[in-house]
C-alpha positions as CSV (number, residue, x, y, z in Angstrom):
1,M,43.2,15.4,-4.9
2,N,45.5,18.7,-5.0
3,R,45.0,22.0,-3.5
4,K,46.9,25.3,-3.9
5,T,48.0,28.3,-1.4
6,R,46.4,31.5,-3.0
7,V,49.3,33.4,-2.0
8,A,52.4,33.7,-4.6
9,T,55.3,34.8,-2.6
10,T,59.2,35.9,-3.5
11,P,61.1,34.1,-0.9
12,F,64.2,35.8,-2.1
13,I,66.3,38.6,-1.0
14,L,67.3,40.8,-4.4
15,P,71.4,41.4,-4.5
16,F,70.8,44.8,-5.1
17,L,74.6,46.9,-4.7
18,L,73.2,49.8,-2.8
19,L,75.5,52.7,-2.7
20,A,76.1,56.2,-1.2
21,A,76.6,57.6,-4.4
22,A,76.4,55.9,-7.6
23,A,77.6,58.2,-9.5
24,S,81.4,58.1,-8.2
25,A,81.3,54.3,-7.8
26,Q,84.0,52.0,-9.9
27,S,82.6,50.1,-12.8
28,N,80.4,47.0,-12.1
29,L,81.3,45.8,-15.2
30,D,82.7,42.3,-16.0
31,L,86.6,42.3,-15.7
32,T,86.9,40.3,-18.7
33,D,84.0,40.6,-20.6
34,H,83.9,44.5,-20.9
35,W,83.9,45.3,-24.8
36,G,81.2,46.8,-27.2
37,W,82.2,46.4,-31.1
38,G,81.3,49.1,-33.9
39,G,82.1,48.1,-37.7
40,N,83.5,51.5,-37.8
41,L,85.3,51.7,-34.5
42,G,86.4,48.5,-33.7
43,W,86.6,47.6,-29.7
44,L,85.2,49.7,-27.7
45,D,85.8,49.8,-24.0
46,F,83.3,50.1,-21.4
47,R,85.7,49.5,-18.4
48,A,89.2,51.6,-19.6
49,G,88.9,53.4,-16.3
50,R,89.6,57.0,-18.0
51,P,89.9,59.7,-18.3
52,D,89.8,58.8,-14.5
53,A,90.3,56.0,-12.5
54,G,86.5,55.0,-11.9
55,D,85.0,56.5,-14.7
56,G,84.3,53.4,-16.4
57,V,80.4,52.3,-17.0
58,L,78.4,51.9,-13.9
59,V,74.9,50.1,-14.3
60,C,72.3,51.4,-12.2
61,D,69.1,50.3,-11.5
62,T,67.6,53.6,-13.3
63,F,70.4,54.6,-15.7
64,L,74.2,53.8,-16.8
65,S,76.7,56.6,-16.0
66,G,80.7,56.7,-16.9
67,Y,82.9,56.9,-19.9
68,V,83.7,54.0,-22.7
69,W,87.0,54.5,-24.4
70,S,87.4,53.9,-28.2
71,P,91.1,54.2,-29.6
72,N,89.4,55.6,-32.9
73,L,86.8,58.4,-31.3
74,G,87.8,59.1,-28.3
75,W,85.7,59.6,-24.9
76,I,82.1,58.5,-25.4
77,H,79.8,59.7,-22.0
78,L,77.1,57.7,-21.2
79,G,75.8,60.0,-18.4
80,N,77.4,61.8,-15.2
81,G,74.7,59.3,-12.9
82,L,73.1,62.6,-11.5
83,P,69.6,62.9,-13.3
84,A,67.7,66.3,-12.5
85,D,65.0,63.8,-10.9
86,A,67.3,61.3,-9.5
87,I,65.6,58.8,-11.4
88,H,66.1,59.1,-15.8
89,Y,68.1,61.4,-17.3
90,R,66.0,64.1,-19.3
91,N,67.7,64.1,-22.4
92,D,66.7,67.8,-23.2
93,T,69.6,69.7,-22.0
94,H,73.4,69.1,-22.0
95,A,73.3,69.4,-18.3
96,D,71.0,66.0,-18.2
97,Y,71.6,63.7,-20.8
98,G,72.7,60.1,-20.5
99,V,71.4,56.2,-21.3
100,N,68.6,55.2,-19.2
101,V,67.4,52.0,-18.0
102,D,64.0,50.2,-17.3
103,A,62.6,48.2,-15.2
104,D,63.3,45.5,-17.7
105,G,66.4,46.0,-18.6
106,N,66.1,48.3,-21.4
107,L,68.1,51.0,-22.8
108,S,66.9,54.6,-24.3
109,G,68.3,58.2,-23.7
110,L,71.4,59.5,-25.6
111,A,75.2,59.2,-25.1
112,W,77.5,62.0,-26.1
113,A,81.3,61.7,-27.9
114,A,83.3,64.8,-28.7
115,N,84.4,63.4,-31.6
116,A,80.9,62.0,-32.8
117,G,77.9,63.9,-31.5
118,W,75.1,62.1,-30.2
119,I,74.8,58.3,-29.9
120,N,71.0,57.2,-29.8
121,F,70.2,53.9,-27.3
122,G,66.7,55.0,-27.8
123,W,66.3,54.7,-31.5
124,A,64.0,51.1,-31.5
125,P,60.4,50.2,-30.5
126,A,59.9,48.0,-27.7
127,A,59.2,45.1,-29.9
128,D,62.4,45.1,-31.7
129,P,64.6,42.4,-31.5
130,N,68.0,45.0,-32.0
131,R,66.8,47.3,-29.0
132,P,69.6,48.0,-26.7
133,R,69.1,46.5,-23.4
134,F,70.7,43.6,-20.8
135,N,69.5,40.6,-19.2
136,L,68.6,40.8,-15.5
137,Y,69.5,37.4,-14.9
138,N,73.0,36.9,-16.8
139,G,73.9,40.4,-17.0
140,R,74.6,39.6,-20.8
141,F,74.1,43.0,-23.0
142,L,72.3,42.7,-26.3
143,G,71.3,44.8,-29.3
144,F,72.6,48.0,-31.0
145,A,73.2,51.9,-30.1
146,W,73.1,54.1,-33.3
147,S,75.3,56.8,-34.1
148,P,74.9,59.2,-37.2
149,N,78.5,59.8,-38.2
150,C,80.1,56.1,-36.9
151,G,77.2,53.5,-37.7
152,W,75.9,50.9,-35.6
153,I,77.5,50.0,-32.3
154,N,76.9,46.4,-31.0
155,L,76.5,45.7,-27.4
156,G,75.7,42.3,-28.1
157,A,79.0,41.2,-29.7
158,G,79.2,38.5,-26.4
159,R,82.0,40.8,-24.8
160,L,80.1,42.5,-22.8
161,L,78.3,42.0,-19.4
162,T,77.8,43.0,-15.7
163,R,77.8,41.2,-12.8
164,S,75.4,43.4,-10.8
165,I,72.9,46.4,-10.4
166,A,73.9,49.4,-8.6
167,G,71.4,51.6,-6.8
168,Q,71.3,54.3,-4.4
169,D,69.7,54.1,-0.8
170,R,70.4,57.4,1.1
171,D,67.5,56.8,3.9
172,R,68.8,53.0,4.2
173,D,66.0,51.4,4.0
174,G,66.7,48.7,1.7
175,L,65.3,49.8,-1.3
176,S,66.4,51.5,-4.2
177,D,66.1,55.6,-3.9
178,A,65.0,55.7,-7.6
179,W,62.5,53.3,-7.3
180,E,61.0,54.8,-4.4
181,L,60.7,57.9,-6.4
182,A,59.8,56.5,-9.7
183,Q,56.7,54.5,-7.5
184,A,56.0,56.9,-4.6
185,G,57.4,60.3,-5.5
186,N,59.4,60.6,-2.0
187,L,61.4,58.0,0.1
188,T,59.2,58.0,3.0
189,L,55.9,56.0,2.0
190,L,58.0,52.7,1.1
191,A,60.2,50.5,3.0
192,A,61.8,46.9,2.1
193,S,59.3,45.1,4.9
194,G,56.2,47.6,4.3
195,D,53.3,46.9,2.1
196,A,51.8,50.4,1.0
197,D,48.9,48.7,-1.1
198,G,48.2,46.0,1.8
199,D,48.5,43.0,-0.8
200,G,50.1,41.0,1.3
201,L,53.4,41.4,-0.6
202,S,56.4,43.5,0.9
203,D,57.4,46.6,-1.0
204,Q,60.6,45.1,-1.5
205,E,58.8,41.9,-2.9
206,E,56.7,44.3,-5.2
207,F,60.4,45.9,-6.5
208,L,61.4,42.1,-7.1
209,A,58.5,40.9,-9.1
210,G,58.3,44.1,-11.4
211,T,54.9,45.2,-9.6
212,D,53.5,48.1,-8.6
213,P,53.6,48.5,-4.5
214,R,50.9,51.0,-4.6
215,D,48.4,49.2,-6.5
216,A,46.9,46.2,-4.9
217,T,45.9,44.4,-8.1
218,S,49.2,44.4,-9.3
219,A,51.3,41.9,-7.7
220,L,52.7,38.2,-8.5
221,R,49.6,36.3,-7.6
222,I,48.3,32.8,-8.7
223,T,45.0,33.1,-10.6
224,A,44.0,29.6,-11.9
225,F,44.7,26.3,-10.6
226,A,43.5,23.0,-13.0
227,P,43.6,20.0,-11.1
228,A,44.2,17.0,-13.4
229,A,44.3,13.1,-12.4
230,T,48.1,13.2,-11.5
231,G,49.0,16.7,-11.5
232,A,47.7,20.1,-12.1
233,T,48.2,23.3,-14.1
234,I,49.5,26.7,-12.6
235,T,48.9,30.3,-13.8
236,W,50.2,33.0,-12.4
237,T,50.5,37.0,-13.3
238,S,54.2,37.5,-14.5
239,R,56.6,39.5,-16.4
240,P,58.7,38.7,-20.0
241,S,61.7,40.0,-18.0
242,R,61.6,38.1,-14.6
243,Q,62.0,34.2,-14.1
244,Y,59.8,32.1,-11.7
245,Q,60.0,28.4,-10.0
246,I,57.0,26.7,-8.4
247,Y,57.6,25.0,-5.0
248,E,55.4,22.6,-3.4
249,S,54.7,21.2,0.0
250,T,52.1,18.9,1.8
251,A,51.6,21.2,4.3
252,A,49.6,24.6,4.3
253,A,52.4,26.3,6.3
254,G,55.4,24.6,3.7
255,N,57.4,22.8,6.0
256,P,59.4,22.5,4.1
257,W,59.0,23.7,0.5
258,S,60.7,21.5,-2.1
259,L,61.2,22.6,-6.1
260,S,58.1,21.6,-8.3
261,L,59.9,21.6,-11.0
262,P,63.5,21.1,-10.7
263,G,65.8,22.1,-13.6
264,Q,65.8,25.0,-15.4
265,P,63.7,28.5,-14.3
266,L,60.5,29.2,-15.7
267,P,60.6,32.2,-18.0
268,G,57.9,35.0,-17.9
269,S,56.0,35.0,-21.2
270,P,55.5,37.8,-23.5
271,G,51.9,38.1,-21.8
272,A,50.2,39.1,-18.5
273,V,50.6,35.5,-17.2
274,T,52.8,32.2,-17.2
275,Q,51.5,28.5,-17.3
276,A,53.0,25.1,-15.8
277,S,52.1,21.6,-15.4
278,V,53.2,20.2,-12.1
279,T,52.9,16.3,-11.4
280,N,51.4,14.7,-8.5
281,T,51.8,11.0,-9.3
282,A,51.0,9.9,-5.7
283,R,47.7,12.1,-5.4
284,Q,48.6,13.9,-2.2
285,V,47.0,16.9,-0.7
286,M,49.8,19.5,-2.0
287,F,50.0,23.2,-1.8
288,Y,51.6,25.2,-4.1
289,R,53.6,28.6,-4.4
290,V,55.1,30.8,-7.0
291,A,58.5,32.6,-6.2
292,V,60.0,35.3,-8.8
293,L,63.9,34.5,-9.0
294,P,66.4,37.2,-7.8
295,I,67.7,39.4,-10.6
296,L,71.4,38.9,-11.5
297,A,71.4,36.0,-9.1
298,P,75.0,34.3,-8.1
């Protein structure tokens, strides 16, 4: 006989780089792999540290900032790190433009090159495989940006990755300010150990899982459990940008929990749920929980 817990938890801490002033921080791109490629431009250095030291590209949770250097084009500005709403650049004025990042690592918005004009990171629909983005787990950039004057800029030439995601935390509550503002409109409602919607998951766990901390129906949950003779099939809510692991224990309190499926993490499916099968050849009473893995885990 198999049994299950009704709660899917996130027992990991997000390795999130919280900064007092993200706009002025040192680039968090890899020390070796910090290059993009333009067929008409050649190699582009995303961590050049120019025009001044520390001006390389910084990858934050809701935007990019800093400068890319092209020997053939000059500076490409991805944003100043100070969007007017402290979340995303509006890209509607010369004072508030830049490249934005969504919760799944997709890029959009505009960069500016004095010698080439606007460079579009938001040209592609959401399902386009060439959409510019980066993988939230290995930090690898993919896709293309478009310059009407210079052609395609390839972010996915295999030489561009980040080792972390940065964010501001002015109220020092363990959560990114931009995420708090986007979800709640202020920095007071949410807290790392809080549970604003009362769904049993902390606000930090909702951040990690990519769920809505103000909607009790939006949560990482086991939604179906189908036992079989020597195992079971487990279904849970998921996001395609997240990865998961299933844990099991013979005790309801989970002392200890162990991996049900050792090896590679389970990717979230394009749909709203993911499904996996576990084995229980000993036919023990078994409890299961699903955990989302931390973004850019070491």
